[in-house]
N, CA, C and O atoms as a Tripos MOL2 file, in Angstrom:
@<TRIPOS>MOLECULE
protein
  300   299    75     0     0
PROTEIN
NO_CHARGES

@<TRIPOS>ATOM
      1 N          47.5160  -30.6520   63.9530 N.3       1 MET1
      2 CA         47.9410  -29.4060   63.9180 C.3       1 MET1
      3 C          47.6870  -28.5530   65.0710 C.2       1 MET1
      4 O          46.5570  -28.5770   65.5590 O.2       1 MET1
      5 N          48.5650  -27.8190   65.5610 N.am      2 HIS2
      6 CA         48.3150  -27.0240   66.7220 C.3       2 HIS2
      7 C          47.7350  -25.7100   66.3600 C.2       2 HIS2
      8 O          48.3540  -25.0090   65.5590 O.2       2 HIS2
      9 N          46.5560  -25.2760   66.8890 N.am      3 LEU3
     10 CA         46.0100  -23.9500   66.5930 C.3       3 LEU3
     11 C          46.3100  -23.0040   67.6210 C.2       3 LEU3
     12 O          46.3980  -23.3710   68.7920 O.2       3 LEU3
     13 N          46.4730  -21.8130   67.2760 N.am      4 PRO4
     14 CA         46.6700  -20.7620   68.4790 C.3       4 PRO4
     15 C          45.3830  -20.6500   69.3630 C.2       4 PRO4
     16 O          44.3130  -20.9660   68.8430 O.2       4 PRO4
     17 N          45.4080  -20.2730   70.5080 N.am      5 ASP5
     18 CA         44.2930  -20.3520   71.3320 C.3       5 ASP5
     19 C          43.0920  -19.4280   70.7100 C.2       5 ASP5
     20 O          41.9380  -19.8570   70.7010 O.2       5 ASP5
     21 N          43.4130  -18.1790   70.2060 N.am      6 PHE6
     22 CA         42.3670  -17.3490   69.6390 C.3       6 PHE6
     23 C          41.5320  -18.0470   68.5790 C.2       6 PHE6
     24 O          40.3220  -17.8340   68.5040 O.2       6 PHE6
     25 N          42.1560  -18.8690   67.7680 N.am      7 LEU7
     26 CA         41.3030  -19.6810   66.8200 C.3       7 LEU7
     27 C          40.4660  -20.7610   67.4140 C.2       7 LEU7
     28 O          39.7130  -21.4240   66.7010 O.2       7 LEU7
     29 N          40.5650  -20.9460   68.6120 N.am      8 LYS8
     30 CA         39.6270  -21.8900   69.2640 C.3       8 LYS8
     31 C          38.3130  -21.1150   69.9540 C.2       8 LYS8
     32 O          37.3510  -21.7530   70.3840 O.2       8 LYS8
     33 N          38.3930  -19.7820   69.9990 N.am      9 GLU9
     34 CA         37.3100  -19.1640   70.6290 C.3       9 GLU9
     35 C          36.0360  -19.1210   69.7660 C.2       9 GLU9
     36 O          36.0300  -19.1170   68.5350 O.2       9 GLU9
     37 N          34.9000  -19.0870   70.6120 N.am     10 ASP10
     38 CA         33.6820  -19.3130   69.9800 C.3      10 ASP10
     39 C          33.2440  -18.2110   68.7190 C.2      10 ASP10
     40 O          32.4730  -18.5120   67.8080 O.2      10 ASP10
     41 N          33.8040  -17.0900   68.8510 N.am     11 TRP11
     42 CA         33.4030  -16.1420   67.7440 C.3      11 TRP11
     43 C          34.2420  -16.4770   66.4040 C.2      11 TRP11
     44 O          33.9550  -15.9910   65.3090 O.2      11 TRP11
     45 N          35.2690  -17.3300   66.6200 N.am     12 MET12
     46 CA         36.0080  -17.7670   65.3750 C.3      12 MET12
     47 C          35.2010  -18.7740   64.5320 C.2      12 MET12
     48 O          35.4950  -18.9680   63.3530 O.2      12 MET12
     49 N          34.1680  -19.4250   65.1480 N.am     13 LYS13
     50 CA         33.3650  -20.3270   64.5310 C.3      13 LYS13
     51 C          32.5250  -19.7540   63.3360 C.2      13 LYS13
     52 O          32.0990  -20.4680   62.4280 O.2      13 LYS13
     53 N          32.3290  -18.4160   63.4200 N.am     14 ASP14
     54 CA         31.6100  -17.7210   62.4140 C.3      14 ASP14
     55 C          32.2640  -16.9090   61.3760 C.2      14 ASP14
     56 O          31.7030  -16.1700   60.5670 O.2      14 ASP14
     57 N          33.7340  -17.1790   61.5230 N.am     15 ILE15
     58 CA         34.6570  -16.5220   60.5690 C.3      15 ILE15
     59 C          35.3210  -17.3960   59.6620 C.2      15 ILE15
     60 O          35.8290  -18.4550   60.0300 O.2      15 ILE15
     61 N          35.3340  -16.9340   58.3420 N.am     16 GLU16
     62 CA         35.9090  -17.6520   57.2580 C.3      16 GLU16
     63 C          36.9760  -16.7700   56.5930 C.2      16 GLU16
     64 O          36.6830  -15.6350   56.2190 O.2      16 GLU16
     65 N          38.1950  -17.2690   56.4430 N.am     17 ILE17
     66 CA         39.2560  -16.6500   55.8170 C.3      17 ILE17
     67 C          39.5890  -17.3940   54.6410 C.2      17 ILE17
     68 O          39.8080  -18.6050   54.6810 O.2      17 ILE17
     69 N          39.6400  -16.6280   53.4720 N.am     18 ARG18
     70 CA         39.8260  -17.2270   52.2600 C.3      18 ARG18
     71 C          40.5740  -16.2480   51.2260 C.2      18 ARG18
     72 O          40.6810  -15.0430   51.4540 O.2      18 ARG18
     73 N          41.0740  -16.8540   50.0930 N.am     19 LEU19
     74 CA         41.5260  -15.9740   49.0740 C.3      19 LEU19
     75 C          40.4470  -15.0890   48.5670 C.2      19 LEU19
     76 O          39.3300  -15.6000   48.4850 O.2      19 LEU19
     77 N          40.5890  -13.8640   48.2170 N.am     20 THR20
     78 CA         39.5990  -13.0000   47.6510 C.3      20 THR20
     79 C          39.2980  -13.4780   46.2880 C.2      20 THR20
     80 O          40.2190  -13.9570   45.6270 O.2      20 THR20
     81 N          38.0570  -13.3960   45.7720 N.am     21 ILE21
     82 CA         37.7710  -13.5420   44.4630 C.3      21 ILE21
     83 C          37.2310  -12.2500   43.7190 C.2      21 ILE21
     84 O          36.8600  -11.2380   44.3140 O.2      21 ILE21
     85 N          37.2330  -12.4140   42.3430 N.am     22 THR22
     86 CA         37.0040  -11.2580   41.5450 C.3      22 THR22
     87 C          35.5750  -10.6040   41.9420 C.2      22 THR22
     88 O          35.4270   -9.3830   41.9050 O.2      22 THR22
     89 N          34.6440  -11.3890   42.2830 N.am     23 GLU23
     90 CA         33.2700  -10.9670   42.6170 C.3      23 GLU23
     91 C          33.2670  -10.1170   43.8850 C.2      23 GLU23
     92 O          32.3190   -9.3600   44.0950 O.2      23 GLU23
     93 N          34.2620  -10.2090   44.7190 N.am     24 ASP24
     94 CA         34.2920   -9.3580   45.9580 C.3      24 ASP24
     95 C          34.9020   -8.0170   45.7290 C.2      24 ASP24
     96 O          34.9420   -7.2010   46.6500 O.2      24 ASP24
     97 N          35.3930   -7.7410   44.5120 N.am     25 THR25
     98 CA         36.1830   -6.4380   44.2420 C.3      25 THR25
     99 C          35.2700   -5.3080   44.6700 C.2      25 THR25
    100 O          35.7410   -4.4900   45.4600 O.2      25 THR25
    101 N          33.9450   -5.1480   44.2210 N.am     26 PRO26
    102 CA         33.2260   -3.8570   44.3030 C.3      26 PRO26
    103 C          32.9330   -3.5160   45.7510 C.2      26 PRO26
    104 O          33.0280   -2.3530   46.1450 O.2      26 PRO26
    105 N          32.5460   -4.6000   46.6190 N.am     27 ILE27
    106 CA         32.3410   -4.4010   47.9260 C.3      27 ILE27
    107 C          33.5870   -4.1390   48.7990 C.2      27 ILE27
    108 O          33.5510   -3.4270   49.8030 O.2      27 ILE27
    109 N          34.6910   -4.7660   48.3450 N.am     28 LEU28
    110 CA         36.0120   -4.5680   48.9180 C.3      28 LEU28
    111 C          36.5150   -3.2080   48.7330 C.2      28 LEU28
    112 O          37.0390   -2.6320   49.6870 O.2      28 LEU28
    113 N          36.3990   -2.6250   47.5580 N.am     29 LEU29
    114 CA         36.6980   -1.3300   47.2080 C.3      29 LEU29
    115 C          35.8200   -0.3000   47.9890 C.2      29 LEU29
    116 O          36.3240    0.7660   48.3450 O.2      29 LEU29
    117 N          34.6740   -0.5620   48.2290 N.am     30 GLU30
    118 CA         33.7040    0.2440   49.0550 C.3      30 GLU30
    119 C          34.3330    0.3520   50.3750 C.2      30 GLU30
    120 O          34.6260    1.4450   50.8600 O.2      30 GLU30
    121 N          34.5640   -0.8770   51.0210 N.am     31 ILE31
    122 CA         35.0830   -0.9590   52.3800 C.3      31 ILE31
    123 C          36.3140   -0.2080   52.5900 C.2      31 ILE31
    124 O          36.4870    0.4800   53.5950 O.2      31 ILE31
    125 N          37.1850   -0.3330   51.6430 N.am     32 ILE32
    126 CA         38.5700    0.2630   51.8490 C.3      32 ILE32
    127 C          38.4690    1.6920   51.7340 C.2      32 ILE32
    128 O          39.1920    2.3750   52.4590 O.2      32 ILE32
    129 N          37.6100    2.2910   50.8580 N.am     33 HIS33
    130 CA         37.5800    3.6570   50.7140 C.3      33 HIS33
    131 C          36.7080    4.3720   51.8000 C.2      33 HIS33
    132 O          36.8510    5.5710   52.0390 O.2      33 HIS33
    133 N          35.7650    3.5510   52.4720 N.am     34 ALA34
    134 CA         35.0030    4.0200   53.5700 C.3      34 ALA34
    135 C          35.9630    4.0720   54.8390 C.2      34 ALA34
    136 O          35.8560    4.9590   55.6850 O.2      34 ALA34
    137 N          36.8790    3.0860   54.9040 N.am     35 ALA35
    138 CA         37.8200    2.9850   55.9650 C.3      35 ALA35
    139 C          38.7790    4.1160   55.8640 C.2      35 ALA35
    140 O          39.0570    4.7730   56.8670 O.2      35 ALA35
    141 N          39.2960    4.3730   54.7080 N.am     36 TYR36
    142 CA         40.4380    5.4980   54.4840 C.3      36 TYR36
    143 C          40.0380    6.7780   54.3050 C.2      36 TYR36
    144 O          40.8650    7.6570   54.5510 O.2      36 TYR36
    145 N          38.7780    7.1330   53.8700 N.am     37 ALA37
    146 CA         38.3000    8.5460   53.6160 C.3      37 ALA37
    147 C          38.4690    9.3270   54.9020 C.2      37 ALA37
    148 O          38.9830   10.4320   54.7310 O.2      37 ALA37
    149 N          38.1700    9.0270   56.1020 N.am     38 PRO38
    150 CA         38.2790    9.9130   57.3100 C.3      38 PRO38
    151 C          39.7270   10.2200   57.4260 C.2      38 PRO38
    152 O          39.9860   11.3050   57.9460 O.2      38 PRO38
    153 N          40.6740    9.5140   57.0620 N.am     39 LEU39
    154 CA         42.0710    9.7710   57.3690 C.3      39 LEU39
    155 C          42.4790   11.0070   56.5770 C.2      39 LEU39
    156 O          43.2640   11.7670   57.1440 O.2      39 LEU39
    157 N          42.0680   11.3190   55.3630 N.am     40 GLU40
    158 CA         42.4300   12.3370   54.5900 C.3      40 GLU40
    159 C          42.5890   13.5700   55.2880 C.2      40 GLU40
    160 O          43.6340   14.2040   55.1450 O.2      40 GLU40
    161 N          41.6660   13.9890   56.0330 N.am     41 SER41
    162 CA         41.6120   15.3660   56.7450 C.3      41 SER41
    163 C          42.6280   15.2500   57.7930 C.2      41 SER41
    164 O          43.1660   16.3160   58.0940 O.2      41 SER41
    165 N          43.0390   14.1340   58.4590 N.am     42 ILE42
    166 CA         43.8540   13.9720   59.5540 C.3      42 ILE42
    167 C          45.3500   14.0340   59.0500 C.2      42 ILE42
    168 O          46.2080   14.7280   59.5950 O.2      42 ILE42
    169 N          45.5670   13.2250   57.9430 N.am     43 LEU43
    170 CA         46.8480   13.2280   57.2520 C.3      43 LEU43
    171 C          47.1120   14.4640   56.4800 C.2      43 LEU43
    172 O          48.3040   14.7380   56.3360 O.2      43 LEU43
    173 N          46.3200   15.1930   56.0010 N.am     44 GLY44
    174 CA         46.5550   16.2690   55.0130 C.3      44 GLY44
    175 C          46.8580   15.9470   53.5590 C.2      44 GLY44
    176 O          47.2000   16.7690   52.7090 O.2      44 GLY44
    177 N          46.6880   14.6390   53.3860 N.am     45 ARG45
    178 CA         47.0250   14.1710   52.1480 C.3      45 ARG45
    179 C          46.0940   12.8450   51.7570 C.2      45 ARG45
    180 O          45.4960   12.3200   52.6960 O.2      45 ARG45
    181 N          45.9820   12.4370   50.8080 N.am     46 LYS46
    182 CA         45.0790   11.3050   50.3070 C.3      46 LYS46
    183 C          45.8660   10.0590   50.7480 C.2      46 LYS46
    184 O          46.9890    9.8300   50.2990 O.2      46 LYS46
    185 N          45.2460    9.2490   51.6500 N.am     47 PRO47
    186 CA         45.8630    7.8920   51.9430 C.3      47 PRO47
    187 C          45.9300    7.0160   50.7080 C.2      47 PRO47
    188 O          45.2390    7.1450   49.6980 O.2      47 PRO47
    189 N          46.9190    6.0520   50.9540 N.am     48 ARG48
    190 CA         47.1320    5.1640   49.7210 C.3      48 ARG48
    191 C          45.8510    4.4420   49.4690 C.2      48 ARG48
    192 O          45.6020    4.1480   48.3000 O.2      48 ARG48
    193 N          45.0070    4.1190   50.4020 N.am     49 GLY49
    194 CA         43.9090    3.2160   50.3840 C.3      49 GLY49
    195 C          42.8660    3.8680   49.4610 C.2      49 GLY49
    196 O          42.1010    3.1490   48.8190 O.2      49 GLY49
    197 N          42.8090    5.3130   49.3680 N.am     50 LEU50
    198 CA         41.9530    5.9600   48.6530 C.3      50 LEU50
    199 C          42.3670    5.9610   47.1240 C.2      50 LEU50
    200 O          41.5730    6.4150   46.3000 O.2      50 LEU50
    201 N          43.5060    5.4960   46.7590 N.am     51 ARG51
    202 CA         44.0720    5.2820   45.4950 C.3      51 ARG51
    203 C          43.9310    3.9330   45.0470 C.2      51 ARG51
    204 O          44.3560    3.6460   43.9280 O.2      51 ARG51
    205 N          43.4140    3.0980   45.7390 N.am     52 GLU52
    206 CA         43.1960    1.7150   45.3670 C.3      52 GLU52
    207 C          42.0610    1.5310   44.2220 C.2      52 GLU52
    208 O          41.0050    2.1580   44.3000 O.2      52 GLU52
    209 N          42.3190    0.6910   43.2180 N.am     53 THR53
    210 CA         41.5790    0.4970   42.0610 C.3      53 THR53
    211 C          41.1560   -0.8990   41.7220 C.2      53 THR53
    212 O          41.7360   -1.8650   42.2190 O.2      53 THR53
    213 N          40.2430   -1.0130   40.9590 N.am     54 ASP54
    214 CA         39.5160   -2.4930   40.5990 C.3      54 ASP54
    215 C          40.9670   -3.1840   40.0010 C.2      54 ASP54
    216 O          41.3230   -4.2970   40.3880 O.2      54 ASP54
    217 N          41.6390   -2.5090   39.1600 N.am     55 ASP55
    218 CA         42.8330   -3.3030   38.5740 C.3      55 ASP55
    219 C          43.9060   -3.6060   39.6210 C.2      55 ASP55
    220 O          44.5130   -4.6730   39.5380 O.2      55 ASP55
    221 N          44.1660   -2.7860   40.5470 N.am     56 GLY56
    222 CA         45.0730   -3.1140   41.5260 C.3      56 GLY56
    223 C          44.6220   -4.1970   42.4120 C.2      56 GLY56
    224 O          45.4590   -4.9910   42.8400 O.2      56 GLY56
    225 N          43.4190   -4.3040   42.7190 N.am     57 LEU57
    226 CA         42.8630   -5.4600   43.5180 C.3      57 LEU57
    227 C          42.8460   -6.6900   42.6090 C.2      57 LEU57
    228 O          43.2020   -7.7670   43.0890 O.2      57 LEU57
    229 N          42.4690   -6.6140   41.3660 N.am     58 GLN58
    230 CA         42.4950   -7.7820   40.5700 C.3      58 GLN58
    231 C          43.8610   -8.3120   40.2780 C.2      58 GLN58
    232 O          43.9910   -9.5150   40.0530 O.2      58 GLN58
    233 N          44.8480   -7.5410   40.2660 N.am     59 GLU59
    234 CA         46.2440   -8.0950   40.1010 C.3      59 GLU59
    235 C          46.5020   -8.7190   41.3010 C.2      59 GLU59
    236 O          47.0550   -9.8130   41.1870 O.2      59 GLU59
    237 N          46.2400   -8.3050   42.5220 N.am     60 ARG60
    238 CA         46.6120   -9.1650   43.6710 C.3      60 ARG60
    239 C          45.6820  -10.4590   43.7420 C.2      60 ARG60
    240 O          46.1500  -11.5280   44.1340 O.2      60 ARG60
    241 N          44.5380  -10.3480   43.4060 N.am     61 ILE61
    242 CA         43.6110  -11.5260   43.3650 C.3      61 ILE61
    243 C          44.4340  -12.5530   42.4270 C.2      61 ILE61
    244 O          44.6650  -13.7030   42.8000 O.2      61 ILE61
    245 N          44.8280  -12.0790   41.2690 N.am     62 GLU62
    246 CA         45.4610  -13.0160   40.4090 C.3      62 GLU62
    247 C          46.8030  -13.5970   40.9250 C.2      62 GLU62
    248 O          47.1390  -14.7290   40.5760 O.2      62 GLU62
    249 N          47.5440  -12.8800   41.7140 N.am     63 LYS63
    250 CA         48.6930  -13.3640   42.3240 C.3      63 LYS63
    251 C          48.4930  -14.1900   43.6010 C.2      63 LYS63
    252 O          49.4180  -14.6140   44.2940 O.2      63 LYS63
    253 N          47.1860  -14.3740   43.8360 N.am     64 LYS64
    254 CA         46.6920  -14.9710   45.2020 C.3      64 LYS64
    255 C          47.4570  -14.5480   46.3470 C.2      64 LYS64
    256 O          47.9730  -15.3670   47.1070 O.2      64 LYS64
    257 N          47.5660  -13.0590   46.5290 N.am     65 THR65
    258 CA         48.0410  -12.5830   47.6690 C.3      65 THR65
    259 C          47.0030  -11.5560   48.5320 C.2      65 THR65
    260 O          47.3510  -10.8160   49.4520 O.2      65 THR65
    261 N          45.8590  -11.6850   48.0760 N.am     66 LEU66
    262 CA         44.6070  -10.9240   48.7450 C.3      66 LEU66
    263 C          43.7140  -11.7540   49.4720 C.2      66 LEU66
    264 O          43.0200  -12.5310   48.8160 O.2      66 LEU66
    265 N          43.6110  -11.7320   50.6540 N.am     67 TYR67
    266 CA         42.6210  -12.5980   51.5030 C.3      67 TYR67
    267 C          41.5870  -11.8160   52.0520 C.2      67 TYR67
    268 O          41.8030  -10.6500   52.3820 O.2      67 TYR67
    269 N          40.3200  -12.4240   52.2010 N.am     68 SER68
    270 CA         39.2010  -11.7480   52.8140 C.3      68 SER68
    271 C          38.7390  -12.5420   53.9990 C.2      68 SER68
    272 O          38.7580  -13.7730   53.9910 O.2      68 SER68
    273 N          38.3010  -11.7920   55.0730 N.am     69 VAL69
    274 CA         37.8430  -12.2450   56.4180 C.3      69 VAL69
    275 C          36.5260  -12.1470   56.2950 C.2      69 VAL69
    276 O          36.0880  -11.0210   56.0600 O.2      69 VAL69
    277 N          35.6490  -13.1820   56.4090 N.am     70 LEU70
    278 CA         34.1710  -13.0140   56.2590 C.3      70 LEU70
    279 C          33.6160  -13.4640   57.5070 C.2      70 LEU70
    280 O          34.0580  -14.4930   58.0190 O.2      70 LEU70
    281 N          32.6650  -12.7820   58.0700 N.am     71 LYS71
    282 CA         31.8620  -13.1220   59.2640 C.3      71 LYS71
    283 C          30.5940  -13.7080   58.7240 C.2      71 LYS71
    284 O          29.8610  -12.9840   58.0500 O.2      71 LYS71
    285 N          30.2800  -14.9150   58.9520 N.am     72 MET72
    286 CA         28.9990  -15.5220   58.5490 C.3      72 MET72
    287 C          27.9340  -15.1830   59.5740 C.2      72 MET72
    288 O          28.1180  -15.2630   60.7890 O.2      72 MET72
    289 N          26.7820  -14.7900   58.9810 N.am     73 VAL73
    290 CA         25.4930  -14.2410   59.6090 C.3      73 VAL73
    291 C          24.7270  -15.4610   59.6200 C.2      73 VAL73
    292 O          24.4550  -16.0940   58.6000 O.2      73 VAL73
    293 N          24.3410  -15.8180   60.9310 N.am     74 LYS74
    294 CA         23.3340  -16.9590   61.0580 C.3      74 LYS74
    295 C          21.9560  -16.5850   60.8120 C.2      74 LYS74
    296 O          21.5920  -15.4940   61.2520 O.2      74 LYS74
    297 N          21.1470  -17.2940   60.1960 N.am     75 LYS75
    298 CA         19.7780  -16.8770   59.8160 C.3      75 LYS75
    299 C          18.7490  -17.5200   60.7840 C.2      75 LYS75
    300 O          17.5460  -17.2990   60.6410 O.2      75 LYS75
@<TRIPOS>BOND
     1     1     2 1
     2     2     3 1
     3     3     4 2
     4     3     5 am
     5     5     6 1
     6     6     7 1
     7     7     8 2
     8     7     9 am
     9     9    10 1
    10    10    11 1
    11    11    12 2
    12    11    13 am
    13    13    14 1
    14    14    15 1
    15    15    16 2
    16    15    17 am
    17    17    18 1
    18    18    19 1
    19    19    20 2
    20    19    21 am
    21    21    22 1
    22    22    23 1
    23    23    24 2
    24    23    25 am
    25    25    26 1
    26    26    27 1
    27    27    28 2
    28    27    29 am
    29    29    30 1
    30    30    31 1
    31    31    32 2
    32    31    33 am
    33    33    34 1
    34    34    35 1
    35    35    36 2
    36    35    37 am
    37    37    38 1
    38    38    39 1
    39    39    40 2
    40    39    41 am
    41    41    42 1
    42    42    43 1
    43    43    44 2
    44    43    45 am
    45    45    46 1
    46    46    47 1
    47    47    48 2
    48    47    49 am
    49    49    50 1
    50    50    51 1
    51    51    52 2
    52    51    53 am
    53    53    54 1
    54    54    55 1
    55    55    56 2
    56    55    57 am
    57    57    58 1
    58    58    59 1
    59    59    60 2
    60    59    61 am
    61    61    62 1
    62    62    63 1
    63    63    64 2
    64    63    65 am
    65    65    66 1
    66    66    67 1
    67    67    68 2
    68    67    69 am
    69    69    70 1
    70    70    71 1
    71    71    72 2
    72    71    73 am
    73    73    74 1
    74    74    75 1
    75    75    76 2
    76    75    77 am
    77    77    78 1
    78    78    79 1
    79    79    80 2
    80    79    81 am
    81    81    82 1
    82    82    83 1
    83    83    84 2
    84    83    85 am
    85    85    86 1
    86    86    87 1
    87    87    88 2
    88    87    89 am
    89    89    90 1
    90    90    91 1
    91    91    92 2
    92    91    93 am
    93    93    94 1
    94    94    95 1
    95    95    96 2
    96    95    97 am
    97    97    98 1
    98    98    99 1
    99    99   100 2
   100    99   101 am
   101   101   102 1
   102   102   103 1
   103   103   104 2
   104   103   105 am
   105   105   106 1
   106   106   107 1
   107   107   108 2
   108   107   109 am
   109   109   110 1
   110   110   111 1
   111   111   112 2
   112   111   113 am
   113   113   114 1
   114   114   115 1
   115   115   116 2
   116   115   117 am
   117   117   118 1
   118   118   119 1
   119   119   120 2
   120   119   121 am
   121   121   122 1
   122   122   123 1
   123   123   124 2
   124   123   125 am
   125   125   126 1
   126   126   127 1
   127   127   128 2
   128   127   129 am
   129   129   130 1
   130   130   131 1
   131   131   132 2
   132   131   133 am
   133   133   134 1
   134   134   135 1
   135   135   136 2
   136   135   137 am
   137   137   138 1
   138   138   139 1
   139   139   140 2
   140   139   141 am
   141   141   142 1
   142   142   143 1
   143   143   144 2
   144   143   145 am
   145   145   146 1
   146   146   147 1
   147   147   148 2
   148   147   149 am
   149   149   150 1
   150   150   151 1
   151   151   152 2
   152   151   153 am
   153   153   154 1
   154   154   155 1
   155   155   156 2
   156   155   157 am
   157   157   158 1
   158   158   159 1
   159   159   160 2
   160   159   161 am
   161   161   162 1
   162   162   163 1
   163   163   164 2
   164   163   165 am
   165   165   166 1
   166   166   167 1
   167   167   168 2
   168   167   169 am
   169   169   170 1
   170   170   171 1
   171   171   172 2
   172   171   173 am
   173   173   174 1
   174   174   175 1
   175   175   176 2
   176   175   177 am
   177   177   178 1
   178   178   179 1
   179   179   180 2
   180   179   181 am
   181   181   182 1
   182   182   183 1
   183   183   184 2
   184   183   185 am
   185   185   186 1
   186   186   187 1
   187   187   188 2
   188   187   189 am
   189   189   190 1
   190   190   191 1
   191   191   192 2
   192   191   193 am
   193   193   194 1
   194   194   195 1
   195   195   196 2
   196   195   197 am
   197   197   198 1
   198   198   199 1
   199   199   200 2
   200   199   201 am
   201   201   202 1
   202   202   203 1
   203   203   204 2
   204   203   205 am
   205   205   206 1
   206   206   207 1
   207   207   208 2
   208   207   209 am
   209   209   210 1
   210   210   211 1
   211   211   212 2
   212   211   213 am
   213   213   214 1
   214   214   215 1
   215   215   216 2
   216   215   217 am
   217   217   218 1
   218   218   219 1
   219   219   220 2
   220   219   221 am
   221   221   222 1
   222   222   223 1
   223   223   224 2
   224   223   225 am
   225   225   226 1
   226   226   227 1
   227   227   228 2
   228   227   229 am
   229   229   230 1
   230   230   231 1
   231   231   232 2
   232   231   233 am
   233   233   234 1
   234   234   235 1
   235   235   236 2
   236   235   237 am
   237   237   238 1
   238   238   239 1
   239   239   240 2
   240   239   241 am
   241   241   242 1
   242   242   243 1
   243   243   244 2
   244   243   245 am
   245   245   246 1
   246   246   247 1
   247   247   248 2
   248   247   249 am
   249   249   250 1
   250   250   251 1
   251   251   252 2
   252   251   253 am
   253   253   254 1
   254   254   255 1
   255   255   256 2
   256   255   257 am
   257   257   258 1
   258   258   259 1
   259   259   260 2
   260   259   261 am
   261   261   262 1
   262   262   263 1
   263   263   264 2
   264   263   265 am
   265   265   266 1
   266   266   267 1
   267   267   268 2
   268   267   269 am
   269   269   270 1
   270   270   271 1
   271   271   272 2
   272   271   273 am
   273   273   274 1
   274   274   275 1
   275   275   276 2
   276   275   277 am
   277   277   278 1
   278   278   279 1
   279   279   280 2
   280   279   281 am
   281   281   282 1
   282   282   283 1
   283   283   284 2
   284   283   285 am
   285   285   286 1
   286   286   287 1
   287   287   288 2
   288   287   289 am
   289   289   290 1
   290   290   291 1
   291   291   292 2
   292   291   293 am
   293   293   294 1
   294   294   295 1
   295   295   296 2
   296   295   297 am
   297   297   298 1
   298   298   299 1
   299   299   300 2
@<TRIPOS>SUBSTRUCTURE
     1 MET1         2 RESIDUE 1 A MET
     2 HIS2         6 RESIDUE 1 A HIS
     3 LEU3        10 RESIDUE 1 A LEU
     4 PRO4        14 RESIDUE 1 A PRO
     5 ASP5        18 RESIDUE 1 A ASP
     6 PHE6        22 RESIDUE 1 A PHE
     7 LEU7        26 RESIDUE 1 A LEU
     8 LYS8        30 RESIDUE 1 A LYS
     9 GLU9        34 RESIDUE 1 A GLU
    10 ASP10       38 RESIDUE 1 A ASP
    11 TRP11       42 RESIDUE 1 A TRP
    12 MET12       46 RESIDUE 1 A MET
    13 LYS13       50 RESIDUE 1 A LYS
    14 ASP14       54 RESIDUE 1 A ASP
    15 ILE15       58 RESIDUE 1 A ILE
    16 GLU16       62 RESIDUE 1 A GLU
    17 ILE17       66 RESIDUE 1 A ILE
    18 ARG18       70 RESIDUE 1 A ARG
    19 LEU19       74 RESIDUE 1 A LEU
    20 THR20       78 RESIDUE 1 A THR
    21 ILE21       82 RESIDUE 1 A ILE
    22 THR22       86 RESIDUE 1 A THR
    23 GLU23       90 RESIDUE 1 A GLU
    24 ASP24       94 RESIDUE 1 A ASP
    25 THR25       98 RESIDUE 1 A THR
    26 PRO26      102 RESIDUE 1 A PRO
    27 ILE27      106 RESIDUE 1 A ILE
    28 LEU28      110 RESIDUE 1 A LEU
    29 LEU29      114 RESIDUE 1 A LEU
    30 GLU30      118 RESIDUE 1 A GLU
    31 ILE31      122 RESIDUE 1 A ILE
    32 ILE32      126 RESIDUE 1 A ILE
    33 HIS33      130 RESIDUE 1 A HIS
    34 ALA34      134 RESIDUE 1 A ALA
    35 ALA35      138 RESIDUE 1 A ALA
    36 TYR36      142 RESIDUE 1 A TYR
    37 ALA37      146 RESIDUE 1 A ALA
    38 PRO38      150 RESIDUE 1 A PRO
    39 LEU39      154 RESIDUE 1 A LEU
    40 GLU40      158 RESIDUE 1 A GLU
    41 SER41      162 RESIDUE 1 A SER
    42 ILE42      166 RESIDUE 1 A ILE
    43 LEU43      170 RESIDUE 1 A LEU
    44 GLY44      174 RESIDUE 1 A GLY
    45 ARG45      178 RESIDUE 1 A ARG
    46 LYS46      182 RESIDUE 1 A LYS
    47 PRO47      186 RESIDUE 1 A PRO
    48 ARG48      190 RESIDUE 1 A ARG
    49 GLY49      194 RESIDUE 1 A GLY
    50 LEU50      198 RESIDUE 1 A LEU
    51 ARG51      202 RESIDUE 1 A ARG
    52 GLU52      206 RESIDUE 1 A GLU
    53 THR53      210 RESIDUE 1 A THR
    54 ASP54      214 RESIDUE 1 A ASP
    55 ASP55      218 RESIDUE 1 A ASP
    56 GLY56      222 RESIDUE 1 A GLY
    57 LEU57      226 RESIDUE 1 A LEU
    58 GLN58      230 RESIDUE 1 A GLN
    59 GLU59      234 RESIDUE 1 A GLU
    60 ARG60      238 RESIDUE 1 A ARG
    61 ILE61      242 RESIDUE 1 A ILE
    62 GLU62      246 RESIDUE 1 A GLU
    63 LYS63      250 RESIDUE 1 A LYS
    64 LYS64      254 RESIDUE 1 A LYS
    65 THR65      258 RESIDUE 1 A THR
    66 LEU66      262 RESIDUE 1 A LEU
    67 TYR67      266 RESIDUE 1 A TYR
    68 SER68      270 RESIDUE 1 A SER
    69 VAL69      274 RESIDUE 1 A VAL
    70 LEU70      278 RESIDUE 1 A LEU
    71 LYS71      282 RESIDUE 1 A LYS
    72 MET72      286 RESIDUE 1 A MET
    73 VAL73      290 RESIDUE 1 A VAL
    74 LYS74      294 RESIDUE 1 A LYS
    75 LYS75      298 RESIDUE 1 A LYS
């Protein structure tokens, strides 16, 4: 299988891309809300990301349409 060049770079060795699992939901919601919160004052309205819910994420997890990108930390 041919891999794009960026997948061959050293930093990609520490990255895992996988389907999101239910246990990821709390931290994923925290990340989404932290990322979108600053945009509310810029947009003058609540960004869609701030309306994300556990149920919404769980629905996408069950449909297998939500992926997580994880950077592995070496100890």
